[in-house]
mmJSON file of the N, C-alpha and C atoms, coordinates in Angstrom:
{"data_MODEL":{"atom_site":{
"group_PDB":["ATOM","ATOM","ATOM","ATOM","ATOM","ATOM","ATOM","ATOM","ATOM","ATOM","ATOM","ATOM","ATOM","ATOM","ATOM","ATOM","ATOM","ATOM","ATOM","ATOM","ATOM","ATOM","ATOM","ATOM","ATOM","ATOM","ATOM","ATOM","ATOM","ATOM","ATOM","ATOM","ATOM","ATOM","ATOM","ATOM","ATOM","ATOM","ATOM","ATOM","ATOM","ATOM","ATOM","ATOM","ATOM","ATOM","ATOM","ATOM","ATOM","ATOM","ATOM","ATOM","ATOM","ATOM","ATOM","ATOM","ATOM","ATOM","ATOM","ATOM","ATOM","ATOM","ATOM","ATOM","ATOM","ATOM","ATOM","ATOM","ATOM","ATOM","ATOM","ATOM","ATOM","ATOM","ATOM","ATOM","ATOM","ATOM","ATOM","ATOM","ATOM","ATOM","ATOM","ATOM","ATOM","ATOM","ATOM","ATOM","ATOM","ATOM","ATOM","ATOM","ATOM","ATOM","ATOM","ATOM","ATOM","ATOM","ATOM","ATOM","ATOM","ATOM","ATOM","ATOM","ATOM","ATOM","ATOM","ATOM","ATOM","ATOM","ATOM","ATOM","ATOM","ATOM","ATOM","ATOM","ATOM","ATOM","ATOM","ATOM","ATOM","ATOM","ATOM","ATOM","ATOM","ATOM","ATOM","ATOM","ATOM","ATOM","ATOM","ATOM","ATOM","ATOM","ATOM","ATOM","ATOM","ATOM","ATOM","ATOM","ATOM","ATOM","ATOM","ATOM","ATOM","ATOM","ATOM","ATOM","ATOM","ATOM","ATOM","ATOM","ATOM","ATOM","ATOM","ATOM","ATOM","ATOM","ATOM","ATOM","ATOM","ATOM","ATOM","ATOM","ATOM","ATOM","ATOM","ATOM","ATOM","ATOM","ATOM","ATOM","ATOM","ATOM","ATOM","ATOM","ATOM","ATOM","ATOM","ATOM","ATOM","ATOM","ATOM","ATOM","ATOM","ATOM","ATOM","ATOM","ATOM","ATOM","ATOM","ATOM","ATOM","ATOM","ATOM","ATOM","ATOM","ATOM","ATOM","ATOM","ATOM","ATOM","ATOM","ATOM","ATOM","ATOM","ATOM","ATOM","ATOM","ATOM","ATOM","ATOM","ATOM"],
"id":[1,2,3,4,5,6,7,8,9,10,11,12,13,14,15,16,17,18,19,20,21,22,23,24,25,26,27,28,29,30,31,32,33,34,35,36,37,38,39,40,41,42,43,44,45,46,47,48,49,50,51,52,53,54,55,56,57,58,59,60,61,62,63,64,65,66,67,68,69,70,71,72,73,74,75,76,77,78,79,80,81,82,83,84,85,86,87,88,89,90,91,92,93,94,95,96,97,98,99,100,101,102,103,104,105,106,107,108,109,110,111,112,113,114,115,116,117,118,119,120,121,122,123,124,125,126,127,128,129,130,131,132,133,134,135,136,137,138,139,140,141,142,143,144,145,146,147,148,149,150,151,152,153,154,155,156,157,158,159,160,161,162,163,164,165,166,167,168,169,170,171,172,173,174,175,176,177,178,179,180,181,182,183,184,185,186,187,188,189,190,191,192,193,194,195,196,197,198,199,200,201,202,203,204,205,206,207,208,209,210,211,212,213],
"type_symbol":["N","C","C","N","C","C","N","C","C","N","C","C","N","C","C","N","C","C","N","C","C","N","C","C","N","C","C","N","C","C","N","C","C","N","C","C","N","C","C","N","C","C","N","C","C","N","C","C","N","C","C","N","C","C","N","C","C","N","C","C","N","C","C","N","C","C","N","C","C","N","C","C","N","C","C","N","C","C","N","C","C","N","C","C","N","C","C","N","C","C","N","C","C","N","C","C","N","C","C","N","C","C","N","C","C","N","C","C","N","C","C","N","C","C","N","C","C","N","C","C","N","C","C","N","C","C","N","C","C","N","C","C","N","C","C","N","C","C","N","C","C","N","C","C","N","C","C","N","C","C","N","C","C","N","C","C","N","C","C","N","C","C","N","C","C","N","C","C","N","C","C","N","C","C","N","C","C","N","C","C","N","C","C","N","C","C","N","C","C","N","C","C","N","C","C","N","C","C","N","C","C","N","C","C","N","C","C","N","C","C","N","C","C"],
"label_atom_id":["N","CA","C","N","CA","C","N","CA","C","N","CA","C","N","CA","C","N","CA","C","N","CA","C","N","CA","C","N","CA","C","N","CA","C","N","CA","C","N","CA","C","N","CA","C","N","CA","C","N","CA","C","N","CA","C","N","CA","C","N","CA","C","N","CA","C","N","CA","C","N","CA","C","N","CA","C","N","CA","C","N","CA","C","N","CA","C","N","CA","C","N","CA","C","N","CA","C","N","CA","C","N","CA","C","N","CA","C","N","CA","C","N","CA","C","N","CA","C","N","CA","C","N","CA","C","N","CA","C","N","CA","C","N","CA","C","N","CA","C","N","CA","C","N","CA","C","N","CA","C","N","CA","C","N","CA","C","N","CA","C","N","CA","C","N","CA","C","N","CA","C","N","CA","C","N","CA","C","N","CA","C","N","CA","C","N","CA","C","N","CA","C","N","CA","C","N","CA","C","N","CA","C","N","CA","C","N","CA","C","N","CA","C","N","CA","C","N","CA","C","N","CA","C","N","CA","C","N","CA","C","N","CA","C","N","CA","C","N","CA","C","N","CA","C","N","CA","C"],
"label_alt_id":[null,null,null,null,null,null,null,null,null,null,null,null,null,null,null,null,null,null,null,null,null,null,null,null,null,null,null,null,null,null,null,null,null,null,null,null,null,null,null,null,null,null,null,null,null,null,null,null,null,null,null,null,null,null,null,null,null,null,null,null,null,null,null,null,null,null,null,null,null,null,null,null,null,null,null,null,null,null,null,null,null,null,null,null,null,null,null,null,null,null,null,null,null,null,null,null,null,null,null,null,null,null,null,null,null,null,null,null,null,null,null,null,null,null,null,null,null,null,null,null,null,null,null,null,null,null,null,null,null,null,null,null,null,null,null,null,null,null,null,null,null,null,null,null,null,null,null,null,null,null,null,null,null,null,null,null,null,null,null,null,null,null,null,null,null,null,null,null,null,null,null,null,null,null,null,null,null,null,null,null,null,null,null,null,null,null,null,null,null,null,null,null,null,null,null,null,null,null,null,null,null,null,null,null,null,null,null,null,null,null,null,null,null],
"label_comp_id":["UNK","UNK","UNK","UNK","UNK","UNK","UNK","UNK","UNK","UNK","UNK","UNK","UNK","UNK","UNK","UNK","UNK","UNK","UNK","UNK","UNK","UNK","UNK","UNK","UNK","UNK","UNK","UNK","UNK","UNK","UNK","UNK","UNK","UNK","UNK","UNK","UNK","UNK","UNK","UNK","UNK","UNK","UNK","UNK","UNK","UNK","UNK","UNK","UNK","UNK","UNK","UNK","UNK","UNK","UNK","UNK","UNK","UNK","UNK","UNK","UNK","UNK","UNK","UNK","UNK","UNK","UNK","UNK","UNK","UNK","UNK","UNK","UNK","UNK","UNK","UNK","UNK","UNK","UNK","UNK","UNK","UNK","UNK","UNK","UNK","UNK","UNK","UNK","UNK","UNK","UNK","UNK","UNK","UNK","UNK","UNK","UNK","UNK","UNK","UNK","UNK","UNK","UNK","UNK","UNK","UNK","UNK","UNK","UNK","UNK","UNK","UNK","UNK","UNK","UNK","UNK","UNK","UNK","UNK","UNK","UNK","UNK","UNK","UNK","UNK","UNK","UNK","UNK","UNK","UNK","UNK","UNK","UNK","UNK","UNK","UNK","UNK","UNK","UNK","UNK","UNK","UNK","UNK","UNK","UNK","UNK","UNK","UNK","UNK","UNK","UNK","UNK","UNK","UNK","UNK","UNK","UNK","UNK","UNK","UNK","UNK","UNK","UNK","UNK","UNK","UNK","UNK","UNK","UNK","UNK","UNK","UNK","UNK","UNK","UNK","UNK","UNK","UNK","UNK","UNK","UNK","UNK","UNK","UNK","UNK","UNK","UNK","UNK","UNK","UNK","UNK","UNK","UNK","UNK","UNK","UNK","UNK","UNK","UNK","UNK","UNK","UNK","UNK","UNK","UNK","UNK","UNK","UNK","UNK","UNK","UNK","UNK","UNK"],
"label_asym_id":["A","A","A","A","A","A","A","A","A","A","A","A","A","A","A","A","A","A","A","A","A","A","A","A","A","A","A","A","A","A","A","A","A","A","A","A","A","A","A","A","A","A","A","A","A","A","A","A","A","A","A","A","A","A","A","A","A","A","A","A","A","A","A","A","A","A","A","A","A","A","A","A","A","A","A","A","A","A","A","A","A","A","A","A","A","A","A","A","A","A","A","A","A","A","A","A","A","A","A","A","A","A","A","A","A","A","A","A","A","A","A","A","A","A","A","A","A","A","A","A","A","A","A","A","A","A","A","A","A","A","A","A","A","A","A","A","A","A","A","A","A","A","A","A","A","A","A","A","A","A","A","A","A","A","A","A","A","A","A","A","A","A","A","A","A","A","A","A","A","A","A","A","A","A","A","A","A","A","A","A","A","A","A","A","A","A","A","A","A","A","A","A","A","A","A","A","A","A","A","A","A","A","A","A","A","A","A","A","A","A","A","A","A"],
"label_entity_id":["1","1","1","1","1","1","1","1","1","1","1","1","1","1","1","1","1","1","1","1","1","1","1","1","1","1","1","1","1","1","1","1","1","1","1","1","1","1","1","1","1","1","1","1","1","1","1","1","1","1","1","1","1","1","1","1","1","1","1","1","1","1","1","1","1","1","1","1","1","1","1","1","1","1","1","1","1","1","1","1","1","1","1","1","1","1","1","1","1","1","1","1","1","1","1","1","1","1","1","1","1","1","1","1","1","1","1","1","1","1","1","1","1","1","1","1","1","1","1","1","1","1","1","1","1","1","1","1","1","1","1","1","1","1","1","1","1","1","1","1","1","1","1","1","1","1","1","1","1","1","1","1","1","1","1","1","1","1","1","1","1","1","1","1","1","1","1","1","1","1","1","1","1","1","1","1","1","1","1","1","1","1","1","1","1","1","1","1","1","1","1","1","1","1","1","1","1","1","1","1","1","1","1","1","1","1","1","1","1","1","1","1","1"],
"label_seq_id":[1,1,1,2,2,2,3,3,3,4,4,4,5,5,5,6,6,6,7,7,7,8,8,8,9,9,9,10,10,10,11,11,11,12,12,12,13,13,13,14,14,14,15,15,15,16,16,16,17,17,17,18,18,18,19,19,19,20,20,20,21,21,21,22,22,22,23,23,23,24,24,24,25,25,25,26,26,26,27,27,27,28,28,28,29,29,29,30,30,30,31,31,31,32,32,32,33,33,33,34,34,34,35,35,35,36,36,36,37,37,37,38,38,38,39,39,39,40,40,40,41,41,41,42,42,42,43,43,43,44,44,44,45,45,45,46,46,46,47,47,47,48,48,48,49,49,49,50,50,50,51,51,51,52,52,52,53,53,53,54,54,54,55,55,55,56,56,56,57,57,57,58,58,58,59,59,59,60,60,60,61,61,61,62,62,62,63,63,63,64,64,64,65,65,65,66,66,66,67,67,67,68,68,68,69,69,69,70,70,70,71,71,71],
"pdbx_PDB_ins_code":[null,null,null,null,null,null,null,null,null,null,null,null,null,null,null,null,null,null,null,null,null,null,null,null,null,null,null,null,null,null,null,null,null,null,null,null,null,null,null,null,null,null,null,null,null,null,null,null,null,null,null,null,null,null,null,null,null,null,null,null,null,null,null,null,null,null,null,null,null,null,null,null,null,null,null,null,null,null,null,null,null,null,null,null,null,null,null,null,null,null,null,null,null,null,null,null,null,null,null,null,null,null,null,null,null,null,null,null,null,null,null,null,null,null,null,null,null,null,null,null,null,null,null,null,null,null,null,null,null,null,null,null,null,null,null,null,null,null,null,null,null,null,null,null,null,null,null,null,null,null,null,null,null,null,null,null,null,null,null,null,null,null,null,null,null,null,null,null,null,null,null,null,null,null,null,null,null,null,null,null,null,null,null,null,null,null,null,null,null,null,null,null,null,null,null,null,null,null,null,null,null,null,null,null,null,null,null,null,null,null,null,null,null],
"Cartn_x":[0.778,0.011,0.9,0.603,1.451,1.273,2.384,2.453,1.259,0.597,-0.298,0.502,0.438,0.793,-0.196,0.658,-0.32,-0.634,-1.923,-2.421,-2.284,-1.48,-1.481,-2.94,-3.157,-4.436,-3.97,-5.002,-4.843,-5.778,-5.383,-6.169,-6.89,-7.979,-8.953,-8.922,-8.583,-8.537,-7.314,-6.317,-5.157,-5.194,-4.533,-4.51,-3.44,-3.861,-2.686,-2.24,-2.639,-2.075,-0.72,-0.482,0.768,1.892,1.464,2.54,3.19,2.442,3.106,3.687,5.135,5.906,6.278,6.105,6.289,7.12,7.558,8.062,7.873,8.587,8.332,8.918,9.982,10.656,10.37,9.908,9.36,7.996,7.338,5.984,5.924,6.924,7.0,8.412,8.708,10.104,10.156,10.925,11.131,12.006,13.03,13.988,14.927,16.042,17.045,18.443,19.418,20.769,21.375,22.66,23.293,23.52,23.777,23.762,22.74,21.578,20.279,19.407,19.889,19.191,18.278,17.015,15.896,16.091,15.443,15.224,13.847,13.496,12.161,11.631,10.36,9.773,9.532,10.081,10.128,8.579,8.172,7.089,6.93,7.972,8.192,8.019,8.579,8.408,7.058,6.311,4.825,4.053,4.248,3.288,3.567,4.912,5.038,4.142,4.346,3.657,2.108,1.614,0.279,-0.202,0.541,0.261,0.429,1.333,1.535,0.109,-0.17,-1.401,-2.559,-2.748,-3.995,-3.931,-2.776,-2.845,-2.953,-3.063,-3.106,-4.784,-4.505,-6.051,-6.081,-7.202,-7.568,-8.38,-8.08,-9.011,-9.212,-10.358,-10.901,-11.17,-10.754,-11.132,-10.749,-11.347,-11.031,-10.961,-11.643,-11.756,-10.18,-9.561,-8.337,-8.315,-7.394,-7.436,-6.046,-5.932,-4.985,-4.544,-3.409,-3.056,-1.951,-2.411,-1.61,-1.397,-0.044,0.208,0.047,-0.443,-0.394,0.677,1.426,2.565,2.244],
"Cartn_y":[-1.031,0.071,1.161,2.159,3.48,4.223,5.134,6.084,7.051,7.521,8.539,9.686,10.823,12.303,13.018,13.514,13.948,15.49,16.077,17.051,17.998,19.324,20.282,21.017,20.961,21.739,23.263,23.93,25.469,26.092,26.601,27.204,28.412,28.411,29.606,30.702,30.688,31.774,32.357,32.146,32.573,34.219,35.016,36.322,36.946,37.196,37.667,39.067,39.715,41.249,40.929,39.609,39.585,39.338,39.211,39.053,40.418,41.578,42.987,43.257,43.362,43.581,45.088,45.579,47.004,47.15,48.286,48.461,50.378,50.753,52.272,53.246,52.528,53.289,52.867,51.712,51.112,50.814,51.458,51.114,49.752,49.507,48.139,47.568,46.421,45.978,44.831,45.157,44.365,43.362,43.429,42.354,42.764,42.05,42.423,42.332,43.104,42.933,41.678,41.436,40.177,40.529,41.945,42.318,42.443,42.065,41.942,43.383,44.436,45.773,45.541,45.956,46.156,47.221,46.943,47.849,47.883,48.882,48.926,50.363,50.55,51.854,52.505,53.549,54.386,54.861,55.163,55.891,57.277,57.929,59.251,59.186,58.145,57.914,57.682,56.675,56.596,57.593,58.264,59.606,60.552,60.804,61.679,61.428,60.086,59.62,59.613,59.378,59.551,60.958,62.09,63.554,63.788,63.28,63.523,63.204,61.814,61.238,62.098,62.61,63.526,64.807,65.14,66.673,66.498,65.345,65.348,65.515,66.375,66.468,65.958,65.403,64.627,65.596,65.84,66.669,65.979,65.832,65.046,66.054,65.638,66.553,65.789,65.909,65.336,63.886,63.056,61.656,61.22,62.15,61.958,62.164,61.433,61.829,62.549,63.535,64.505,64.557,64.268,64.382,65.301,66.423,67.497,67.319,67.745,67.909,69.388,69.412,70.889,70.994,71.766,72.208,72.98],
"Cartn_z":[0.141,-0.075,0.005,-0.756,-1.029,0.348,0.599,1.777,1.297,2.312,2.147,2.661,1.941,2.337,3.328,4.399,5.42,4.662,4.937,4.35,5.722,5.297,6.314,6.653,7.765,8.167,8.243,7.454,7.486,8.496,9.578,10.571,10.071,9.605,9.104,10.121,11.261,12.254,12.434,11.525,11.964,11.796,12.684,12.754,12.023,10.766,9.592,9.937,11.039,11.413,12.057,12.425,13.25,12.11,10.896,9.945,9.61,9.801,9.813,11.031,11.011,12.078,12.094,13.198,13.832,15.098,15.081,16.522,16.716,17.841,17.849,16.788,16.108,15.113,13.581,13.503,12.113,12.131,10.867,10.627,9.966,9.192,8.506,8.71,9.219,9.333,8.082,7.066,5.937,6.316,7.31,7.6,8.6,8.695,9.634,8.88,9.242,8.816,9.585,9.064,9.549,11.16,11.597,12.726,13.768,13.211,14.075,13.927,13.243,13.267,12.13,12.463,11.461,10.535,9.299,8.325,7.696,7.077,6.689,6.327,6.298,6.44,8.007,8.008,9.366,9.761,10.725,11.035,10.222,10.304,9.647,8.178,7.608,5.948,5.714,6.463,6.41,6.67,7.38,7.903,6.771,6.328,4.995,3.886,3.468,2.379,2.507,3.546,3.989,3.639,4.124,3.839,2.52,1.713,0.275,-0.536,-0.17,-0.714,-0.28,0.79,0.953,0.389,-0.09,-0.803,-2.426,-2.844,-4.233,-4.572,-5.83,-6.294,-7.577,-7.822,-9.128,-9.793,-11.086,-11.952,-13.269,-13.651,-14.979,-16.156,-17.129,-18.352,-19.679,-20.763,-22.105,-21.832,-21.121,-21.027,-20.427,-19.681,-19.174,-17.562,-16.828,-15.669,-15.152,-14.533,-14.27,-12.867,-12.528,-10.994,-10.82,-9.801,-9.365,-7.934,-7.666,-6.069,-5.752,-4.654,-3.991,-3.103,-3.085,-2.278,-0.901],
"occupancy":[1.0,1.0,1.0,1.0,1.0,1.0,1.0,1.0,1.0,1.0,1.0,1.0,1.0,1.0,1.0,1.0,1.0,1.0,1.0,1.0,1.0,1.0,1.0,1.0,1.0,1.0,1.0,1.0,1.0,1.0,1.0,1.0,1.0,1.0,1.0,1.0,1.0,1.0,1.0,1.0,1.0,1.0,1.0,1.0,1.0,1.0,1.0,1.0,1.0,1.0,1.0,1.0,1.0,1.0,1.0,1.0,1.0,1.0,1.0,1.0,1.0,1.0,1.0,1.0,1.0,1.0,1.0,1.0,1.0,1.0,1.0,1.0,1.0,1.0,1.0,1.0,1.0,1.0,1.0,1.0,1.0,1.0,1.0,1.0,1.0,1.0,1.0,1.0,1.0,1.0,1.0,1.0,1.0,1.0,1.0,1.0,1.0,1.0,1.0,1.0,1.0,1.0,1.0,1.0,1.0,1.0,1.0,1.0,1.0,1.0,1.0,1.0,1.0,1.0,1.0,1.0,1.0,1.0,1.0,1.0,1.0,1.0,1.0,1.0,1.0,1.0,1.0,1.0,1.0,1.0,1.0,1.0,1.0,1.0,1.0,1.0,1.0,1.0,1.0,1.0,1.0,1.0,1.0,1.0,1.0,1.0,1.0,1.0,1.0,1.0,1.0,1.0,1.0,1.0,1.0,1.0,1.0,1.0,1.0,1.0,1.0,1.0,1.0,1.0,1.0,1.0,1.0,1.0,1.0,1.0,1.0,1.0,1.0,1.0,1.0,1.0,1.0,1.0,1.0,1.0,1.0,1.0,1.0,1.0,1.0,1.0,1.0,1.0,1.0,1.0,1.0,1.0,1.0,1.0,1.0,1.0,1.0,1.0,1.0,1.0,1.0,1.0,1.0,1.0,1.0,1.0,1.0,1.0,1.0,1.0,1.0,1.0,1.0],
"B_iso_or_equiv":[0.0,0.0,0.0,0.0,0.0,0.0,0.0,0.0,0.0,0.0,0.0,0.0,0.0,0.0,0.0,0.0,0.0,0.0,0.0,0.0,0.0,0.0,0.0,0.0,0.0,0.0,0.0,0.0,0.0,0.0,0.0,0.0,0.0,0.0,0.0,0.0,0.0,0.0,0.0,0.0,0.0,0.0,0.0,0.0,0.0,0.0,0.0,0.0,0.0,0.0,0.0,0.0,0.0,0.0,0.0,0.0,0.0,0.0,0.0,0.0,0.0,0.0,0.0,0.0,0.0,0.0,0.0,0.0,0.0,0.0,0.0,0.0,0.0,0.0,0.0,0.0,0.0,0.0,0.0,0.0,0.0,0.0,0.0,0.0,0.0,0.0,0.0,0.0,0.0,0.0,0.0,0.0,0.0,0.0,0.0,0.0,0.0,0.0,0.0,0.0,0.0,0.0,0.0,0.0,0.0,0.0,0.0,0.0,0.0,0.0,0.0,0.0,0.0,0.0,0.0,0.0,0.0,0.0,0.0,0.0,0.0,0.0,0.0,0.0,0.0,0.0,0.0,0.0,0.0,0.0,0.0,0.0,0.0,0.0,0.0,0.0,0.0,0.0,0.0,0.0,0.0,0.0,0.0,0.0,0.0,0.0,0.0,0.0,0.0,0.0,0.0,0.0,0.0,0.0,0.0,0.0,0.0,0.0,0.0,0.0,0.0,0.0,0.0,0.0,0.0,0.0,0.0,0.0,0.0,0.0,0.0,0.0,0.0,0.0,0.0,0.0,0.0,0.0,0.0,0.0,0.0,0.0,0.0,0.0,0.0,0.0,0.0,0.0,0.0,0.0,0.0,0.0,0.0,0.0,0.0,0.0,0.0,0.0,0.0,0.0,0.0,0.0,0.0,0.0,0.0,0.0,0.0,0.0,0.0,0.0,0.0,0.0,0.0],
"pdbx_formal_charge":[null,null,null,null,null,null,null,null,null,null,null,null,null,null,null,null,null,null,null,null,null,null,null,null,null,null,null,null,null,null,null,null,null,null,null,null,null,null,null,null,null,null,null,null,null,null,null,null,null,null,null,null,null,null,null,null,null,null,null,null,null,null,null,null,null,null,null,null,null,null,null,null,null,null,null,null,null,null,null,null,null,null,null,null,null,null,null,null,null,null,null,null,null,null,null,null,null,null,null,null,null,null,null,null,null,null,null,null,null,null,null,null,null,null,null,null,null,null,null,null,null,null,null,null,null,null,null,null,null,null,null,null,null,null,null,null,null,null,null,null,null,null,null,null,null,null,null,null,null,null,null,null,null,null,null,null,null,null,null,null,null,null,null,null,null,null,null,null,null,null,null,null,null,null,null,null,null,null,null,null,null,null,null,null,null,null,null,null,null,null,null,null,null,null,null,null,null,null,null,null,null,null,null,null,null,null,null,null,null,null,null,null,null],
"auth_seq_id":[1,1,1,2,2,2,3,3,3,4,4,4,5,5,5,6,6,6,7,7,7,8,8,8,9,9,9,10,10,10,11,11,11,12,12,12,13,13,13,14,14,14,15,15,15,16,16,16,17,17,17,18,18,18,19,19,19,20,20,20,21,21,21,22,22,22,23,23,23,24,24,24,25,25,25,26,26,26,27,27,27,28,28,28,29,29,29,30,30,30,31,31,31,32,32,32,33,33,33,34,34,34,35,35,35,36,36,36,37,37,37,38,38,38,39,39,39,40,40,40,41,41,41,42,42,42,43,43,43,44,44,44,45,45,45,46,46,46,47,47,47,48,48,48,49,49,49,50,50,50,51,51,51,52,52,52,53,53,53,54,54,54,55,55,55,56,56,56,57,57,57,58,58,58,59,59,59,60,60,60,61,61,61,62,62,62,63,63,63,64,64,64,65,65,65,66,66,66,67,67,67,68,68,68,69,69,69,70,70,70,71,71,71],
"auth_comp_id":["UNK","UNK","UNK","UNK","UNK","UNK","UNK","UNK","UNK","UNK","UNK","UNK","UNK","UNK","UNK","UNK","UNK","UNK","UNK","UNK","UNK","UNK","UNK","UNK","UNK","UNK","UNK","UNK","UNK","UNK","UNK","UNK","UNK","UNK","UNK","UNK","UNK","UNK","UNK","UNK","UNK","UNK","UNK","UNK","UNK","UNK","UNK","UNK","UNK","UNK","UNK","UNK","UNK","UNK","UNK","UNK","UNK","UNK","UNK","UNK","UNK","UNK","UNK","UNK","UNK","UNK","UNK","UNK","UNK","UNK","UNK","UNK","UNK","UNK","UNK","UNK","UNK","UNK","UNK","UNK","UNK","UNK","UNK","UNK","UNK","UNK","UNK","UNK","UNK","UNK","UNK","UNK","UNK","UNK","UNK","UNK","UNK","UNK","UNK","UNK","UNK","UNK","UNK","UNK","UNK","UNK","UNK","UNK","UNK","UNK","UNK","UNK","UNK","UNK","UNK","UNK","UNK","UNK","UNK","UNK","UNK","UNK","UNK","UNK","UNK","UNK","UNK","UNK","UNK","UNK","UNK","UNK","UNK","UNK","UNK","UNK","UNK","UNK","UNK","UNK","UNK","UNK","UNK","UNK","UNK","UNK","UNK","UNK","UNK","UNK","UNK","UNK","UNK","UNK","UNK","UNK","UNK","UNK","UNK","UNK","UNK","UNK","UNK","UNK","UNK","UNK","UNK","UNK","UNK","UNK","UNK","UNK","UNK","UNK","UNK","UNK","UNK","UNK","UNK","UNK","UNK","UNK","UNK","UNK","UNK","UNK","UNK","UNK","UNK","UNK","UNK","UNK","UNK","UNK","UNK","UNK","UNK","UNK","UNK","UNK","UNK","UNK","UNK","UNK","UNK","UNK","UNK","UNK","UNK","UNK","UNK","UNK","UNK"],
"auth_asym_id":["A","A","A","A","A","A","A","A","A","A","A","A","A","A","A","A","A","A","A","A","A","A","A","A","A","A","A","A","A","A","A","A","A","A","A","A","A","A","A","A","A","A","A","A","A","A","A","A","A","A","A","A","A","A","A","A","A","A","A","A","A","A","A","A","A","A","A","A","A","A","A","A","A","A","A","A","A","A","A","A","A","A","A","A","A","A","A","A","A","A","A","A","A","A","A","A","A","A","A","A","A","A","A","A","A","A","A","A","A","A","A","A","A","A","A","A","A","A","A","A","A","A","A","A","A","A","A","A","A","A","A","A","A","A","A","A","A","A","A","A","A","A","A","A","A","A","A","A","A","A","A","A","A","A","A","A","A","A","A","A","A","A","A","A","A","A","A","A","A","A","A","A","A","A","A","A","A","A","A","A","A","A","A","A","A","A","A","A","A","A","A","A","A","A","A","A","A","A","A","A","A","A","A","A","A","A","A","A","A","A","A","A","A"],
"auth_atom_id":["N","CA","C","N","CA","C","N","CA","C","N","CA","C","N","CA","C","N","CA","C","N","CA","C","N","CA","C","N","CA","C","N","CA","C","N","CA","C","N","CA","C","N","CA","C","N","CA","C","N","CA","C","N","CA","C","N","CA","C","N","CA","C","N","CA","C","N","CA","C","N","CA","C","N","CA","C","N","CA","C","N","CA","C","N","CA","C","N","CA","C","N","CA","C","N","CA","C","N","CA","C","N","CA","C","N","CA","C","N","CA","C","N","CA","C","N","CA","C","N","CA","C","N","CA","C","N","CA","C","N","CA","C","N","CA","C","N","CA","C","N","CA","C","N","CA","C","N","CA","C","N","CA","C","N","CA","C","N","CA","C","N","CA","C","N","CA","C","N","CA","C","N","CA","C","N","CA","C","N","CA","C","N","CA","C","N","CA","C","N","CA","C","N","CA","C","N","CA","C","N","CA","C","N","CA","C","N","CA","C","N","CA","C","N","CA","C","N","CA","C","N","CA","C","N","CA","C","N","CA","C","N","CA","C","N","CA","C","N","CA","C","N","CA","C","N","CA","C"],
"pdbx_PDB_model_num":[1,1,1,1,1,1,1,1,1,1,1,1,1,1,1,1,1,1,1,1,1,1,1,1,1,1,1,1,1,1,1,1,1,1,1,1,1,1,1,1,1,1,1,1,1,1,1,1,1,1,1,1,1,1,1,1,1,1,1,1,1,1,1,1,1,1,1,1,1,1,1,1,1,1,1,1,1,1,1,1,1,1,1,1,1,1,1,1,1,1,1,1,1,1,1,1,1,1,1,1,1,1,1,1,1,1,1,1,1,1,1,1,1,1,1,1,1,1,1,1,1,1,1,1,1,1,1,1,1,1,1,1,1,1,1,1,1,1,1,1,1,1,1,1,1,1,1,1,1,1,1,1,1,1,1,1,1,1,1,1,1,1,1,1,1,1,1,1,1,1,1,1,1,1,1,1,1,1,1,1,1,1,1,1,1,1,1,1,1,1,1,1,1,1,1,1,1,1,1,1,1,1,1,1,1,1,1,1,1,1,1,1,1]
}}}
Protein backbone atom coordinates (compact mmCIF):
# COMPACT_ATOMS: atom_id res chain seq x y z
CA UNK A 1 0.00 0.00 0.00
CA UNK A 2 1.51 3.41 -0.98
CA UNK A 3 2.27 5.88 1.75
CA UNK A 4 -0.26 8.68 2.13
CA UNK A 5 0.82 12.26 2.29
CA UNK A 6 -0.34 14.10 5.33
CA UNK A 7 -2.35 17.16 4.48
CA UNK A 8 -1.41 20.18 6.50
CA UNK A 9 -4.45 21.67 8.13
CA UNK A 10 -4.80 25.37 7.49
CA UNK A 11 -6.11 27.27 10.47
CA UNK A 12 -8.82 29.57 9.13
CA UNK A 13 -8.69 31.69 12.29
CA UNK A 14 -5.04 32.70 11.83
CA UNK A 15 -4.44 36.32 12.82
CA UNK A 16 -2.83 37.79 9.68
CA UNK A 17 -2.19 41.14 11.35
CA UNK A 18 0.73 39.55 13.18
CA UNK A 19 2.49 39.19 9.80
CA UNK A 20 3.09 42.95 9.74
CA UNK A 21 6.03 43.53 12.03
CA UNK A 22 6.31 46.97 13.67
CA UNK A 23 8.03 48.68 16.56
CA UNK A 24 8.32 52.21 17.93
CA UNK A 25 10.73 53.22 15.12
CA UNK A 26 9.47 51.24 12.12
CA UNK A 27 5.98 51.19 10.62
CA UNK A 28 7.01 48.12 8.59
CA UNK A 29 10.06 45.99 9.31
CA UNK A 30 11.12 44.39 6.03
CA UNK A 31 13.97 42.40 7.55
CA UNK A 32 17.06 42.44 9.71
CA UNK A 33 20.72 42.98 8.90
CA UNK A 34 23.33 40.34 9.72
CA UNK A 35 24.02 42.36 12.87
CA UNK A 36 20.37 42.08 13.94
CA UNK A 37 19.31 45.66 13.17
CA UNK A 38 15.86 46.12 11.60
CA UNK A 39 15.30 47.91 8.30
CA UNK A 40 12.17 48.97 6.50
CA UNK A 41 9.76 51.92 6.48
CA UNK A 42 9.98 54.28 9.43
CA UNK A 43 6.93 55.89 10.98
CA UNK A 44 8.15 59.29 9.68
CA UNK A 45 8.40 57.97 6.11
CA UNK A 46 4.95 56.38 6.34
CA UNK A 47 3.33 59.54 7.74
CA UNK A 48 5.02 61.75 5.11
CA UNK A 49 3.67 59.50 2.36
CA UNK A 50 0.18 59.65 3.87
CA UNK A 51 0.34 63.47 3.92
CA UNK A 52 1.45 63.54 0.26
CA UNK A 53 -1.42 61.25 -0.74
CA UNK A 54 -3.95 63.46 1.04
CA UNK A 55 -2.73 66.60 -0.78
CA UNK A 56 -3.13 65.20 -4.30
CA UNK A 57 -6.01 66.62 -6.27
CA UNK A 58 -7.50 64.69 -9.16
CA UNK A 59 -8.96 66.71 -12.01
CA UNK A 60 -10.88 65.09 -14.88
CA UNK A 61 -11.15 66.52 -18.35
CA UNK A 62 -11.11 65.33 -21.95
CA UNK A 63 -11.62 61.71 -20.80
CA UNK A 64 -8.21 61.81 -19.08
CA UNK A 65 -7.37 61.79 -15.40
CA UNK A 66 -4.76 64.34 -14.43
CA UNK A 67 -3.10 64.33 -11.02
CA UNK A 68 -1.64 67.45 -9.44
CA UNK A 69 0.20 67.80 -6.14
CA UNK A 70 -0.46 70.83 -3.99
CA UNK A 71 2.63 72.17 -2.26
